[in-house]
Every structure is written in C-alpha cells, then in structure tokens.
N, C-alpha and C positions, 0 to 999 in steps of 0.2 A: 481429437480436433484434426486429424489428420485428413478426414474428409472434406472440410470445411475450405471452400475456394478462396476465401480472402488470406492475402499475404500480407507479410508486414509492409510490404512498400504500399498496398492499398489504405494503409489506415491514414488517419488525420495529415493531411499535406497542409492546410490551412493553419498558419501561424496562431492566429486568434482562438480559433477552435481547438487546438493542440494545448494552448496556454488554458483555456477554460478545462479541459479534460485533465490535465495535470494537475491544476490547483484542486479539484474536486476529488480526484483519487488519492492525492496524498493527504488531504485533509480527511477524508473518510478512513484510510490507513491509520493515521493519527488516533482518531476516535475508536477505531476497532482494537488497536494494540492497546488502549488505555483501558479496555475491559478486562486485560490479563490482571492489572492491579486489584480489582473488584473481585475476580474470580479467585485470586489467591487468598485474599480476605475471607472469602467464603468457604474455602477450602479450610482455612486455620480454624473456622468456628465450626467444622464439622458438616457443613451442609452440602459439600460436595466431594466427592472422593480424590484422592491424588491421581488415580486414573482417568476421571473424567477431566480433571483440569489438565493434565497432559495432554489427553486426546484433543480437548478443546485448543489448546497452544498449537499442537502440530497440526490441526487441519486449518486454522485459522492463518499460521504462518505459511502453511502450504499454497492457500488461496491467493494471499499477498504476493508471494512469490511468482505465481503463475500469473497475476496481474502485472508486475511487474515484468517479467520477462516479454509477456503478449501484446501489452498496450503501451507502457511506460518507456521501456528500452527502445522500442521502434519510434517513439515519439521523439525521444533524446537524441536518436542518430540523425532525424531530420532537423531537431531544432534543439541544439547542445546547450544552447543557451538556459533552456527550461528547467533543465536538470538541478535539482537543489544542491548546494554545495556540502550541506550535512544534514542529519536530521534534525538538529537544533536550531538550524539558519533563522527561522523566525525569532525566536526568542531573543537569540544573539544581537539580531539587528533591532529590535525594539529596547535593548539596553544601552545601544549606542546614543 
C-alpha cells in the first residue's frame, strides 16, 4: 500500500462520518471475531482441521489489525472521543 497516495491525514475529517465509519467497522469486527467460536466448534466436530482454523484466525486477525491501523487509529487521532473504552463497553453500558 506504499504506492497509495492517500495519507492518514486525508482520512475522514468530518466527525459524523467518522462516527458512522467507526461504529460500522467495530460492529463488523465483533461479528467477524464471533465466527471464531463457530469455527472452533466445527474444528471440535472434525469438520475443519486445526491448521485450517489457525490459518483462518491468523488471517482474519491480520486483516482486522490492518483495518485498525489504517482506518480506525487515524480516526481516533482526529476524534479521540470515538475510541471505545473497552471491547465490552456496549454490554457494560446496557447493564447499568
């Protein structure tokens, strides 16, 4: 991606757009990481190998890390209030 002319600074400046992007990407990440539980169960049932499961976990986490570093982190630098306080912050707020 070094050939890409876009810079971190050129990412979303508008707060409303940044909030929409942040909420969407975090929701998608929660859904995607939720698939780990299903894949682990399929591994236990012998439907996927440990190697397949490990590769899936690795590549998905690598993609999510890239998304965080290239999209979310620059948004949080511009709009730090949009950074979630913890991965379970939604459920903690709902319990109050």
